Each structure stands twice: as structure tokens, then as C-alpha cells.
C-alpha positions as CSV (number, residue, x, y, z in Angstrom):
1,X,0.0,0.0,0.0
2,X,1.3,3.4,-1.0
3,X,0.2,6.4,1.1
4,X,0.8,10.1,0.4
5,X,0.6,12.4,3.5
6,X,0.5,16.1,3.0
7,X,0.3,19.2,5.2
8,X,0.4,22.9,4.3
9,X,3.7,24.7,4.9
10,X,2.7,28.3,3.9
11,X,0.3,30.0,1.7
12,X,-3.4,29.2,1.2
13,X,-5.8,28.1,-1.4
14,X,-7.9,31.1,-0.5
15,X,-5.0,33.5,-1.1
16,X,-4.5,35.2,-4.5
17,X,-1.0,36.4,-3.7
18,X,0.8,33.4,-2.2
19,X,-0.1,30.0,-3.5
20,X,0.1,27.1,-1.0
21,X,3.2,24.9,-0.6
22,X,2.8,21.4,0.9
23,X,5.0,19.0,2.9
24,X,4.7,15.6,1.2
25,X,5.6,12.4,3.0
26,X,5.4,9.1,0.9
27,X,5.1,5.8,2.7
28,X,4.9,2.4,1.1
29,X,4.5,-1.0,2.9
30,X,4.8,0.7,6.3
31,X,8.1,2.3,5.4
32,X,8.8,6.0,4.6
33,X,10.2,6.3,1.1
34,X,10.5,10.0,0.4
35,X,9.7,13.6,1.6
36,X,9.4,16.7,-0.5
37,X,8.0,20.2,-0.6
38,X,5.6,20.5,-3.5
39,X,3.0,22.9,-5.0
40,X,-0.5,21.9,-5.9
41,X,0.4,21.4,-9.6
42,X,3.5,19.2,-8.7
43,X,1.5,17.3,-6.2
44,X,-1.3,16.4,-8.7
45,X,1.3,15.5,-11.3
46,X,3.1,13.2,-8.9
47,X,-0.1,11.6,-7.8
48,X,-1.1,11.0,-11.5
49,X,2.3,9.4,-12.1
50,X,2.6,7.2,-9.0
51,X,-1.1,6.5,-8.4
52,X,-1.0,6.1,-4.6
53,X,-3.7,4.2,-2.8
54,X,-4.4,6.9,-0.2
55,X,-3.9,10.7,-0.1
56,X,-4.1,11.7,3.6
57,X,-4.6,15.2,4.8
58,X,-5.6,16.5,8.2
59,X,-8.2,18.9,6.8
60,X,-9.7,19.1,3.3
61,X,-9.8,22.9,3.7
62,X,-6.1,23.0,3.0
63,X,-6.5,21.7,-0.5
64,X,-9.9,23.3,-1.5
65,X,-11.4,26.6,-0.6
66,X,-15.0,25.4,-1.0
67,X,-17.1,22.4,-2.0
68,X,-17.0,23.1,-5.7
69,X,-13.2,23.3,-5.6
70,X,-13.1,20.0,-3.6
71,X,-15.2,18.3,-6.3
72,X,-12.7,19.5,-8.9
73,X,-9.7,18.3,-6.9
74,X,-11.3,14.8,-6.4
75,X,-12.1,14.6,-10.1
76,X,-8.4,15.2,-10.9
77,X,-7.3,12.3,-8.7
78,X,-6.7,8.8,-10.3
79,X,-9.8,6.6,-9.8
80,X,-7.9,4.2,-7.4
81,X,-6.6,7.0,-5.1
82,X,-8.7,7.5,-2.0
83,X,-8.7,11.0,-0.3
84,X,-8.7,10.4,3.5
85,X,-9.2,13.2,6.2
86,X,-7.2,11.8,9.0
87,X,-9.0,13.9,11.7
88,X,-12.4,12.3,11.0
89,X,-15.5,13.2,9.1
90,X,-18.3,15.7,10.0
91,X,-17.1,15.7,13.7
92,X,-13.4,16.3,13.5
93,X,-10.9,15.8,16.2
94,X,-7.4,17.4,16.5
95,X,-4.6,15.5,14.8
96,X,-2.6,15.0,18.1
97,X,-5.7,13.4,19.7
98,X,-6.2,11.1,16.7
99,X,-2.5,10.2,16.7
100,X,-2.6,9.5,20.5
101,X,-5.0,6.6,19.7
102,X,-2.2,5.0,17.9
103,X,0.3,5.9,20.6
104,X,2.1,8.5,18.4
105,X,3.5,11.9,19.3
106,X,4.8,14.5,16.9
107,X,5.9,18.2,16.7
108,X,2.8,20.2,15.8
109,X,5.0,23.0,14.5
110,X,6.6,20.8,11.9
111,X,4.5,20.4,8.7
112,X,6.5,17.2,7.7
113,X,5.7,15.7,11.1
114,X,2.0,16.4,10.7
115,X,2.1,15.0,7.1
116,X,3.8,11.9,8.4
117,X,1.2,11.5,11.2
118,X,-1.7,11.9,8.8
119,X,-0.1,9.2,6.5
120,X,0.4,6.7,9.4
121,X,-3.2,7.2,10.7
122,X,-4.6,6.6,7.2
123,X,-2.3,3.6,6.7
124,X,-3.5,2.1,10.0
125,X,-7.2,2.4,8.9
126,X,-8.0,5.6,10.8
127,X,-9.7,8.8,9.6
128,X,-12.6,9.2,7.2
129,X,-12.8,8.7,3.4
130,X,-14.0,11.8,1.5
131,X,-16.8,10.7,-0.8
132,X,-17.9,13.0,-3.6
133,X,-19.3,10.8,-6.3
134,X,-22.2,8.4,-6.7
135,X,-21.8,4.8,-7.9
136,X,-22.5,6.1,-11.4
137,X,-20.0,7.3,-13.9
138,X,-20.5,9.5,-17.0
139,X,-18.3,8.8,-20.1
140,X,-18.5,11.5,-22.7
141,X,-17.1,11.0,-26.3
142,X,-17.2,14.2,-28.4
143,X,-15.3,16.2,-31.0
144,X,-11.8,17.3,-29.9
145,X,-11.9,20.5,-31.9
146,X,-14.3,22.9,-33.5
147,X,-15.2,22.4,-37.1
148,X,-15.1,26.1,-37.9
149,X,-16.5,27.7,-41.1
150,X,-14.5,25.5,-43.4
151,X,-13.9,25.7,-47.1
152,X,-14.0,23.5,-50.2
153,X,-13.2,20.4,-48.1
154,X,-15.5,21.2,-45.2
155,X,-17.9,18.3,-45.7
156,X,-15.1,15.8,-46.0
157,X,-13.5,17.1,-42.9
158,X,-16.7,16.9,-40.9
159,X,-17.3,13.3,-42.0
160,X,-13.8,12.5,-40.9
161,X,-14.2,14.0,-37.4
162,X,-17.8,12.6,-36.8
163,X,-16.6,9.2,-38.1
164,X,-13.8,9.3,-35.6
165,X,-16.2,10.1,-32.8
166,X,-18.4,7.1,-33.8
167,X,-15.5,4.8,-34.0
168,X,-14.1,5.8,-30.5
169,X,-17.6,5.4,-29.0
170,X,-17.8,1.9,-30.4
171,X,-14.4,1.1,-28.8
172,X,-15.6,2.5,-25.5
173,X,-18.8,0.5,-25.7
174,X,-16.8,-2.7,-26.5
175,X,-14.6,-2.2,-23.5
176,X,-17.7,-1.7,-21.2
177,X,-19.2,-4.9,-22.5
178,X,-16.0,-6.8,-22.1
179,X,-15.9,-6.0,-18.4
180,X,-19.6,-6.7,-17.9
181,X,-20.6,-3.2,-16.9
182,X,-24.2,-2.0,-17.1
183,X,-24.7,1.2,-19.0
184,X,-27.0,3.4,-21.1
185,X,-26.2,5.4,-24.2
186,X,-27.3,8.7,-25.6
187,X,-26.1,9.6,-29.1
188,X,-26.2,12.9,-31.0
189,X,-26.1,12.2,-34.7
190,X,-24.1,14.5,-37.0
191,X,-23.1,14.7,-40.6
192,X,-21.2,11.6,-41.5
193,X,-21.3,10.0,-38.0
194,X,-21.9,11.1,-34.4
195,X,-21.3,14.4,-32.9
196,X,-21.5,13.3,-29.2
197,X,-22.0,10.1,-27.2
198,X,-22.9,10.0,-23.5
199,X,-22.5,6.7,-21.6
200,X,-24.1,6.4,-18.2
201,X,-22.3,3.5,-16.4
202,X,-23.8,2.0,-13.3
203,X,-20.5,1.6,-11.5
204,X,-18.1,3.7,-9.5
205,X,-15.4,5.7,-11.4
206,X,-12.6,3.4,-10.2
207,X,-14.3,0.4,-11.7
208,X,-14.7,1.9,-15.2
209,X,-11.8,0.7,-17.4
210,X,-11.9,3.9,-19.5
211,X,-9.5,6.9,-19.0
212,X,-9.8,10.5,-20.0
213,X,-7.9,11.1,-23.2
214,X,-7.7,13.8,-25.9
215,X,-6.6,13.4,-29.5
216,X,-6.6,15.7,-32.5
217,X,-10.2,14.9,-33.5
218,X,-11.8,13.1,-30.5
219,X,-11.8,13.6,-26.7
220,X,-13.0,11.2,-24.1
221,X,-13.9,12.5,-20.6
222,X,-14.6,10.2,-17.7
223,X,-16.3,11.8,-14.6
224,X,-18.1,10.4,-11.6
225,X,-21.6,11.8,-11.0
226,X,-21.4,14.2,-8.1
227,X,-23.4,13.9,-4.9
228,X,-25.5,16.7,-3.6
229,X,-22.8,17.4,-1.0
230,X,-19.5,16.0,0.2
231,X,-19.8,13.0,2.5
232,X,-17.5,11.2,4.8
233,X,-17.2,7.4,5.3
234,X,-15.6,6.4,8.5
235,X,-12.7,3.9,8.2
236,X,-11.1,1.7,10.6
237,X,-13.5,-0.7,11.5
238,X,-15.6,-1.1,14.0
239,X,-17.2,0.6,16.9
240,X,-15.3,2.1,19.9
241,X,-14.8,0.1,23.1
242,X,-16.9,1.4,26.0
243,X,-17.1,1.5,29.7
244,X,-20.8,1.0,30.5
245,X,-22.7,1.9,33.7
246,X,-26.2,0.5,34.4
247,X,-28.6,1.6,37.1
248,X,-31.5,-1.0,37.1
249,X,-35.0,-0.4,38.4
250,X,-38.4,0.7,37.3
251,X,-36.5,3.6,35.7
252,X,-33.4,2.2,34.0
253,X,-30.4,4.4,33.6
254,X,-27.5,3.6,31.2
255,X,-24.3,5.5,30.5
256,X,-21.3,4.7,28.3
257,X,-17.9,6.4,27.9
258,X,-15.0,5.6,25.6
259,X,-11.7,4.3,26.8
260,X,-10.6,8.0,26.8
261,X,-13.4,9.0,29.1
262,X,-15.6,10.8,26.5
263,X,-19.3,10.3,27.1
264,X,-21.2,8.8,24.2
265,X,-24.5,7.8,25.9
266,X,-26.4,9.0,28.9
267,X,-30.0,7.9,29.0
268,X,-32.9,6.8,31.2
269,X,-36.4,5.5,30.6
270,X,-39.3,3.9,32.5
271,X,-40.3,1.8,29.5
272,X,-36.8,0.3,28.8
273,X,-36.7,-3.5,29.2
274,X,-33.6,-5.7,29.1
275,X,-33.7,-6.2,25.2
276,X,-33.9,-2.4,24.8
277,X,-30.9,-1.9,27.1
278,X,-28.9,-4.4,25.0
279,X,-29.9,-2.8,21.8
280,X,-29.0,0.8,23.0
281,X,-25.6,-0.4,24.1
282,X,-24.9,-2.3,20.9
283,X,-25.8,0.9,18.9
284,X,-23.5,3.0,21.0
285,X,-20.4,0.8,20.7
286,X,-18.7,-2.3,22.0
287,X,-19.2,-2.7,25.8
288,X,-15.8,-3.7,27.3
289,X,-16.6,-3.2,31.0
290,X,-20.1,-3.2,32.5
291,X,-20.2,-1.6,36.0
292,X,-22.7,-0.7,38.7
293,X,-22.4,1.7,41.7
294,X,-23.4,-1.0,44.3
295,X,-21.7,-4.1,45.5
296,X,-22.4,-6.9,44.7
297,X,-23.6,-6.5,41.1
298,X,-27.4,-7.0,40.6
299,X,-28.4,-10.2,38.8
300,X,-30.1,-8.3,35.9
301,X,-26.9,-6.3,35.2
302,X,-24.9,-9.5,35.4
303,X,-27.0,-11.0,32.6
304,X,-26.4,-7.9,30.4
305,X,-22.6,-8.2,31.1
306,X,-22.7,-11.8,30.0
307,X,-24.6,-10.9,26.9
308,X,-21.6,-8.8,25.7
309,X,-18.9,-11.0,27.1
310,X,-17.8,-7.9,29.0
311,X,-15.7,-7.6,32.1
312,X,-17.6,-6.7,35.3
313,X,-16.8,-4.0,37.7
314,X,-18.3,-3.0,41.1
315,X,-16.9,-0.7,43.8
316,X,-15.7,-2.1,47.1
317,X,-18.5,-0.3,48.9
318,X,-21.6,1.5,47.9
319,X,-20.9,5.0,46.7
320,X,-22.4,8.1,48.5
321,X,-24.3,10.8,46.6
322,X,-21.4,13.2,46.9
323,X,-18.9,10.6,45.6
324,X,-21.2,10.0,42.6
325,X,-21.4,13.7,41.8
326,X,-17.6,14.0,42.0
327,X,-17.2,11.0,39.7
328,X,-19.5,12.6,37.1
329,X,-17.6,15.8,37.1
330,X,-18.7,18.3,34.4
331,X,-20.6,15.7,32.3
332,X,-24.3,16.7,32.3
333,X,-27.1,14.3,33.4
334,X,-30.8,14.6,33.7
335,X,-31.8,12.7,36.8
336,X,-30.6,10.5,39.7
337,X,-30.7,7.3,37.5
338,X,-28.5,8.8,34.8
339,X,-26.2,10.1,37.6
340,X,-25.8,6.7,39.2
341,X,-25.1,4.9,35.8
342,X,-22.7,7.6,34.7
343,X,-20.8,7.5,38.0
344,X,-20.5,3.7,37.7
345,X,-19.0,4.0,34.2
346,X,-16.6,6.8,35.3
347,X,-15.6,4.8,38.4
348,X,-14.6,1.9,36.2
349,X,-12.8,4.2,33.8
350,X,-10.7,5.8,36.6
351,X,-10.0,2.4,38.1
352,X,-8.3,1.2,34.8
353,X,-6.4,4.5,34.2
354,X,-3.1,3.6,35.9
355,X,-2.9,0.3,34.0
356,X,-3.7,2.2,30.7
357,X,-0.9,4.7,31.3
358,X,1.6,2.0,32.1
359,X,0.7,0.1,28.9
360,X,1.0,3.3,26.8
361,X,4.6,3.6,27.8
362,X,5.4,0.0,26.7
363,X,3.6,-0.1,23.4
364,X,5.5,1.1,20.4
365,X,3.9,3.7,18.1
366,X,1.7,2.5,15.3
367,X,-0.7,0.3,17.2
368,X,-4.4,1.0,17.8
369,X,-4.4,1.7,21.6
370,X,-8.1,0.8,21.9
371,X,-7.4,-2.7,20.8
372,X,-4.4,-2.9,23.1
373,X,-6.3,-1.5,26.1
374,X,-9.2,-3.9,25.4
375,X,-6.8,-6.8,25.5
376,X,-5.3,-5.7,28.8
377,X,-8.7,-5.4,30.4
378,X,-9.5,-8.9,29.3
379,X,-6.3,-10.1,30.9
380,X,-4.0,-10.6,27.9
381,X,-0.3,-9.9,28.0
382,X,1.3,-7.4,25.7
383,X,3.1,-10.2,23.8
384,X,-0.3,-11.9,23.1
385,X,-1.9,-8.6,22.0
386,X,0.9,-7.4,19.8
387,X,1.6,-10.9,18.4
388,X,-1.9,-11.2,17.0
389,X,-1.6,-14.9,17.0
390,X,-2.6,-16.1,20.4
391,X,-6.4,-16.5,21.0
392,X,-7.8,-14.4,23.8
393,X,-8.9,-16.3,26.8
394,X,-12.5,-15.8,27.9
395,X,-13.0,-14.0,31.2
396,X,-13.5,-16.0,34.3
397,X,-16.9,-17.6,34.4
398,X,-17.6,-16.9,30.7
399,X,-17.2,-20.5,29.4
400,X,-20.9,-21.0,28.9
401,X,-21.4,-17.7,27.1
402,X,-23.1,-19.1,24.0
403,X,-25.6,-20.8,26.2
404,X,-27.0,-17.6,27.6
405,X,-30.8,-17.7,26.9
406,X,-32.6,-14.8,25.3
407,X,-34.0,-12.2,27.8
408,X,-37.6,-12.9,28.7
409,X,-40.3,-11.4,31.0
410,X,-38.8,-12.9,34.1
411,X,-35.5,-11.1,33.3
412,X,-37.3,-7.8,33.0
413,X,-39.0,-8.4,36.4
414,X,-35.7,-9.3,37.9
415,X,-34.2,-6.1,36.5
416,X,-37.0,-4.0,38.1
417,X,-36.7,-5.8,41.5
418,X,-32.9,-5.4,41.7
419,X,-33.4,-1.7,40.9
420,X,-36.1,-1.3,43.6
421,X,-33.9,-2.9,46.2
422,X,-31.0,-0.7,45.3
423,X,-33.2,2.4,45.2
424,X,-34.8,1.6,48.6
425,X,-31.4,1.1,50.2
426,X,-30.2,4.4,48.9
427,X,-33.4,6.1,50.0
428,X,-33.0,4.7,53.5
429,X,-29.4,5.9,53.7
430,X,-30.4,9.3,52.5
431,X,-33.2,9.5,55.0
432,X,-30.9,8.6,57.9
433,X,-28.4,11.2,56.8
434,X,-31.1,13.7,56.4
435,X,-32.5,12.9,59.9
436,X,-29.1,13.3,61.5
437,X,-28.6,16.7,59.8
438,X,-32.0,17.9,60.9
439,X,-31.4,16.9,64.5
440,X,-28.2,18.9,64.5
441,X,-29.9,21.8,62.9
442,X,-32.7,21.7,65.5
443,X,-30.2,21.6,68.4
444,X,-28.4,24.6,66.9
445,X,-31.6,26.6,66.4
446,X,-32.8,25.9,70.0
447,X,-29.5,27.2,71.4
448,X,-29.7,30.3,69.2
449,X,-33.4,30.8,70.2
450,X,-32.5,30.7,73.9
451,X,-29.8,33.3,73.4
452,X,-32.0,35.6,71.4
453,X,-35.0,35.5,73.8
454,X,-33.1,37.2,76.6
455,X,-32.2,40.2,74.5
456,X,-35.0,40.3,72.0
457,X,-37.5,42.2,74.1
458,X,-34.9,44.7,75.3
459,X,-33.7,45.3,71.8
460,X,-37.3,45.7,70.6
461,X,-38.2,48.3,73.3
462,X,-35.0,50.1,72.6
463,X,-35.6,50.2,68.9
464,X,-39.2,51.5,69.4
465,X,-38.0,54.3,71.8
466,X,-35.2,55.2,69.4
467,X,-37.7,55.4,66.5
468,X,-40.1,57.6,68.5
469,X,-37.3,60.0,69.5
470,X,-36.0,60.1,66.0
471,X,-39.5,61.2,64.9
472,X,-39.6,63.9,67.5
473,X,-36.2,65.2,66.6
474,X,-37.1,65.3,62.9
475,X,-40.3,67.3,63.7
476,X,-38.3,69.7,65.9
477,X,-35.7,70.2,63.3
478,X,-38.4,71.1,60.7
479,X,-39.9,73.6,63.1
480,X,-36.5,75.0,63.9
481,X,-35.7,75.5,60.2
482,X,-39.1,77.1,59.6
483,X,-38.5,79.5,62.5
484,X,-35.0,80.3,61.4
485,X,-36.4,81.2,57.9
486,X,-39.0,83.4,59.5
487,X,-36.5,85.1,61.8
488,X,-34.2,85.7,58.8
489,X,-37.1,87.2,56.9
490,X,-38.1,89.5,59.8
491,X,-34.5,90.6,60.3
492,X,-34.4,91.6,56.6
493,X,-37.6,93.6,57.1
494,X,-36.3,95.4,60.1
495,X,-33.1,96.3,58.4
496,X,-35.0,97.5,55.4
497,X,-37.3,99.6,57.5
498,X,-34.5,101.1,59.4
499,X,-32.7,102.1,56.2
500,X,-35.8,103.5,54.7
501,X,-37.0,105.4,57.8
502,X,-33.6,107.0,58.2
503,X,-33.6,108.1,54.6
504,X,-37.2,109.1,54.2
505,X,-38.5,110.5,57.5
506,X,-37.3,113.5,59.6
507,X,-38.5,115.3,62.7
508,X,-41.5,116.9,60.8
509,X,-42.2,114.0,58.5
510,X,-44.0,110.7,59.1
511,X,-43.0,107.4,57.5
512,X,-45.6,106.1,55.0
513,X,-45.7,102.5,53.6
514,X,-46.8,102.6,50.0
515,X,-48.9,100.0,48.1
516,X,-49.5,99.9,44.4
517,X,-53.3,99.6,44.8
518,X,-56.0,99.0,47.4
519,X,-56.1,95.3,46.9
520,X,-55.4,92.2,49.0
521,X,-52.3,91.2,47.0
522,X,-50.8,94.7,47.2
523,X,-51.4,94.9,51.0
524,X,-50.0,91.4,51.5
525,X,-46.9,92.4,49.5
526,X,-46.3,95.4,51.8
527,X,-46.9,93.2,54.9
528,X,-44.4,90.7,53.5
529,X,-41.7,93.2,52.7
530,X,-42.0,95.6,55.6
531,X,-44.7,94.3,57.9
532,X,-47.8,96.3,58.9
533,X,-48.2,97.1,62.6
534,X,-50.7,99.1,64.6
535,X,-50.3,102.9,64.0
536,X,-48.7,102.6,60.6
537,X,-49.8,104.9,57.7
538,X,-50.6,103.2,54.4
539,X,-50.6,105.1,51.1
540,X,-52.0,103.6,47.9
541,X,-51.4,104.9,44.4
542,X,-54.9,104.0,43.2
543,X,-58.1,102.9,44.9
544,X,-59.6,101.4,41.8
545,X,-60.9,97.9,42.3
546,X,-61.1,98.1,46.1
547,X,-63.2,95.7,48.1
548,X,-64.6,95.3,51.5
549,X,-62.3,92.4,52.4
550,X,-59.1,94.5,52.1
551,X,-60.8,97.3,54.2
552,X,-61.7,94.7,56.9
553,X,-58.0,93.6,56.9
554,X,-56.8,97.1,57.4
555,X,-59.4,97.7,60.2
556,X,-58.1,94.5,62.0
557,X,-54.5,95.8,61.7
558,X,-55.6,99.1,63.3
559,X,-53.6,101.3,61.0
560,X,-53.4,105.0,61.8
561,X,-54.5,106.3,58.4
562,X,-55.1,105.3,54.8
563,X,-53.9,107.9,52.3
564,X,-55.4,107.9,48.9
565,X,-58.2,109.5,46.9
566,X,-61.5,107.8,46.5
567,X,-65.2,108.0,45.7
568,X,-68.1,108.5,48.2
569,X,-68.6,104.7,48.6
570,X,-65.0,104.2,49.7
571,X,-65.3,107.1,52.2
572,X,-68.6,105.7,53.6
573,X,-66.9,102.2,53.9
574,X,-64.0,103.7,55.8
575,X,-66.3,105.7,58.1
576,X,-68.2,102.5,58.8
577,X,-65.1,100.6,59.8
578,X,-63.3,103.4,61.6
579,X,-60.5,103.8,59.1
580,X,-59.0,107.3,58.7
581,X,-59.0,108.1,55.0
582,X,-56.9,111.1,54.0
583,X,-56.0,112.7,50.7
584,X,-52.5,112.8,49.3
585,X,-52.5,116.5,48.7
586,X,-53.8,117.6,52.1
587,X,-51.0,115.5,53.7
588,X,-48.2,116.6,51.4
589,X,-47.5,113.0,50.5
590,X,-44.2,112.1,48.8
591,X,-43.5,108.5,47.7
592,X,-40.1,107.2,46.7
593,X,-40.3,103.5,45.8
594,X,-42.0,101.3,48.4
595,X,-42.1,103.9,51.1
596,X,-42.8,107.6,51.4
597,X,-43.3,110.4,53.9
598,X,-46.0,112.9,54.8
599,X,-46.0,116.2,56.7
600,X,-46.8,115.5,60.3
601,X,-48.6,118.8,61.0
602,X,-50.8,118.4,57.9
603,X,-51.6,114.8,58.8
604,X,-52.6,115.9,62.3
605,X,-54.9,118.6,60.8
606,X,-56.4,116.1,58.3
607,X,-57.0,113.7,61.1
608,X,-58.9,116.4,63.1
609,X,-61.0,117.1,60.1
610,X,-61.7,113.4,59.6
611,X,-62.8,113.2,63.3
612,X,-65.3,115.9,62.7
613,X,-66.6,113.9,59.7
614,X,-66.8,110.8,61.9
615,X,-68.9,112.7,64.4
616,X,-71.1,114.1,61.7
617,X,-71.4,110.6,60.2
618,X,-72.4,109.1,63.6
619,X,-74.8,111.9,64.2
620,X,-76.4,111.3,60.9
621,X,-76.6,107.6,61.6
622,X,-78.3,108.3,64.9
623,X,-80.8,110.8,63.3
624,X,-81.5,108.3,60.5
625,X,-82.1,105.6,63.1
626,X,-84.5,107.8,65.0
627,X,-86.3,108.8,61.9
628,X,-86.5,105.1,60.9
629,X,-87.9,104.3,64.3
630,X,-90.4,107.1,64.1
631,X,-91.5,106.1,60.6
632,X,-91.9,102.5,61.7
633,X,-94.0,103.6,64.8
634,X,-96.2,105.9,62.7
635,X,-96.8,103.1,60.1
636,X,-97.7,100.7,62.9
637,X,-100.1,103.2,64.5
638,X,-101.8,103.8,61.1
639,X,-102.3,100.1,60.8
640,X,-103.9,99.9,64.3
641,X,-106.2,102.9,63.6
642,X,-107.4,101.4,60.4
643,X,-107.9,98.1,62.1
644,X,-109.7,99.4,65.2
645,X,-111.5,102.4,63.7
């Protein structure tokens, strides 16, 4: 067997500037023959010349930028050359991990070392074959050149070319018949013969004994029919060996991991009988060790172990829940049954790890370590395993393996009962541990409660009193801030009044507080700015829009006088409320901004005149009242005279 292994050195098939260069390692009959650095063109030319059985590469992306380019690359390979991706198919693994299965190590930074590892893996049956064509081949026989416009001899030339196409197609057909291949033919007739012939052969391209050729007049093209997409066919035979863990019961849990500890199956079901368990494990791989998490192994699990001729494993003592979780590690599981089965499989895997590491040091590179480790588990020596000539002894107690009866209803019932016993034992242990933990928690809480009771009431009373005092302090702070703001405002008013009285009033002048109008808003503004006390003189610039409410307010404040003109209604209202209403001219009023001044003597004279008006007003009111009483009396007497006659 000749194998070509390649790995890219530099460049890329996707680059337009730097074309790829490959490290090429050629092996034949398990011996390395040659190494070289080649381009894509030289690689294809050497493959066409030497026709190797396998072209191995760690990734097809190194030789083709897309699926279309990969189809073209595979079409250019000889029919007998198989393209193998050494890292696997759809689910790839790293090349060092694949090589470790064959106990090989290499320098990942050396392209020739990677090419050599790919070639060895493919030579030993690893990797996946890249499949691009169906089991159908198309053979096209057609003209090798264009006829052109021609001249005097055009018809003769066309007959010659079309006759050559017909003759070549007859030769191809004879070859297909000679090899017993099934085919169909489509012919396109032309002047003097055939212009094109299409053979559809029902065989793979490597089985068709016709090659692609081109001559002066005729060309033959052989092409496999493309699949809808690139597919991968796993090589190497067989399924992976597995460590299997089983948790029997009404709900059966099964788990399986590879000899490298990779999980491939974690499952549980209430409807799974023994035949279903066997079928699921057979689909997942080849059970090498069947394990449980209890000791001894239940009878139902023992029957499954015997069905696969597997080695049994049980722990020395039943595992606790915490130990099972530790064994499962980061591998996800769905319920307790899956956890128990997975922990049993991982327990068996860890138990054999020291022996596997020791064997890996003693086995030379180039051997499938899964087969070697499987032989070691079964009790074979390395000489027997590597010699491949000594039959493997059956495990102890397996002599009657072929006489194992097919699983029946009684086996399913036995599987359920074993699981129930195991589940109940585990449940009792969990309840006992839970009861002890709860007793300890109750004792701790009682002690804590006794300590807290002595201080709880005191702390509660203290907290209540502190909260009450905090509320009182907060309210007092609000009142203090409010009084501080009022005090500040009053101080400003006093300062303003002092400045204004010193600037506006003299010995013969009186201070007057001025308002824009005789309205509530104007009076409130004066009170806010300067304050209105008993005995103050208020001057208004206009009395328009006055009302009884503002007069009542001024009467309550007991001002000395109100200076401003007005109509008779305002005068009557002021007389009625005892407010002194003076005129601005008769008091020599002078207003500068919010305050003003009036002549003291003239104000006193005006007040005397107002007092006379008050006396006259009161006298008039008394006279009016007497007249009203007299009129009422006279009216009443008239009614009595009229009534009595």
C-alpha cells in the first residue's frame, strides 16, 4: 500500500498572492520512502504518475477553498486514489488526539511531522474517506476541436471528425461490454457519423476501465456523478470500546464512555426492558466493561454483562451521593438514575487509568491503543496482544457464554426488583443522613433561640423608643428650620425699615408705607416686605378695584390712616369701619419706591377734620335711626287705627 501524506507549509488556497506549498511524505509498505516540498500542480502530477492508494490530509480545507473546488480536486485524482481526512468526518478531532489513539506523538509546529502522522493514521485504517461521487460514472465521447466555417473540403473534414467520434464510442462500448458493466447510451447524430455520445455507467469511477484522453479529433472524458454534497465514510473498522454503567430499576439508567473518558451515551427510561438496554448499548459501541455503583452486582446487570462478554466492575463499597457527583464531574445528566449509571461508568474508567498509562509507555507507536487496552482489560499480556496470533482467553466464568438464553419477561421483572432494592437502600441511607442533619440543625436553632430570647424584648423596646425619639427630633428640626427662615425674613424687614425710615423720615415728616393699589395682593406684599403694625400709615397709588375684604383687613390691623383719593362709597366704607381716609394733597405725601413720607402737621390737621366727619357721620346715623324708628312707629299706628277704627 502506498500512502501520500500532506500538510500545508505556507500560503493558502484562498489567497490570491501566495499559492500554497505542501509538505509531502510518501510511505509504502509501512516504510517511509521520500519527503518533498511541492506545489498543488506538482502534487497532482506526482499523484497521477505514481497513483497512490491513499492521499491523507488533516483537513480538506487545506486543498480546496469550497465544496466546488473540492469536487474538482477529487475529479483530478486517479480513480484508485482515496482521499482520507485523518482527523475524522463531520465531527473532527485534533490530529494530536487522533494520533494518540495509535500511541504517536509529533511536533505540531513541523509540517512534515504532521504530514507523516496523517499518513500513518490513514495507513492504519483511521480517519474518514471523502466521498464526492455516486456509484454512477459518466463517459463523454465528443469532438476534440471545433469544425469552424470550413472551405471547399468542409464536408469531407466533418465526415472524418464525426466518423472518428463514432469509432471511438464503439471502442468504449466494447470495453464496457467486455468488463460486464451495465450502461445506457445517448447519441447525438451528426453529418457523416456522431457528434457526441454519452455513456451512463452504473459503476463507481474506479471500476470503469476507460480513461480520460484527448486526441486531434476526438476527446474522451470520464467523470463520476457528483453527490449533492461532500460526504465522509468512517474507516477503521468497528465501533469504539466502551465503559458502561447501568442503574437497574423501574426507571433504568444507562451510560457509556469511551476508553478515553468521553461520554457517548447518557440515557434513562421507565419503559426500557432488558432487550432495549442491550440494543441501545450495541448501537453506541462495544461494551468492554459493565459496571454498577453498588456491591455486589445485581443479577439483571450480570445478565447484560454476560450478553456482551464484558468484564464486570463493582466498587468495594456503595458510593455516596457526593462521591457520585464527584465522579460525574462536568458531564451533564438529567436525573438521579442517569447520575448513578454515569458515576459507575466513570468509576470503572478511573480504576483502569493507571494500567492504561503503564501500557501506553510500553507499546511502540503504530498500534491501535483501543485494541491494546481492550486486550489488557481482558487479561491478555502485551506479547499476546501485539503478536496477534494467540487466542484471547475468555474472562472467568464466561465459558458457557453461548448458552445464555434470550431475555424474557422474568429477566425484566428481575431487573426491576434489583433496581427497587438498590433504590430503597439508597433512599433509607439518604433519610438517615437527612434525619441526623436535621437533628443537629434543631439543636443549633434551639440554642440560638435561647440566646436571642433574653435580648429580643430589650432590643425591641430600645428600637421602638429610638424610632419615637427620631421622629420627635425630625419634627423639631423642621420647626427650627421654619422659625429660622421666618427670623431671617423678619430681620431683613427690620433692616430694610431702618434704612428707609432714616432716609425718608425727619422730625417733621412721618413714614408712610406705599402700596400699588388698594387690593389684597398689594397689601400682602407690603406686609411681607415691611410688615404692617398698629399705628402705621398706608398710602395707595390708586383705589380702583377696592373691596370690603381689604378694608376689613386694614381695620383689623388698626392702622393710623389710609392715604389715597376715592369716591363716596370708599369714604362711607372707611367711616363705617373706623379707618381714617386722608387725601394725598392735604398730607403733602411724597412717595419714593416702596415707602414715602407725609407732613406731620398736615396729617394731624387732616385727622382732626376726619374726626369731625366721623362725628357728623355718627350723628347722621343716629338721626337716621330715630327717623326710621319714628316712621316705623307711625306706620304701625296707622295700621292699628285702620284696624280698630
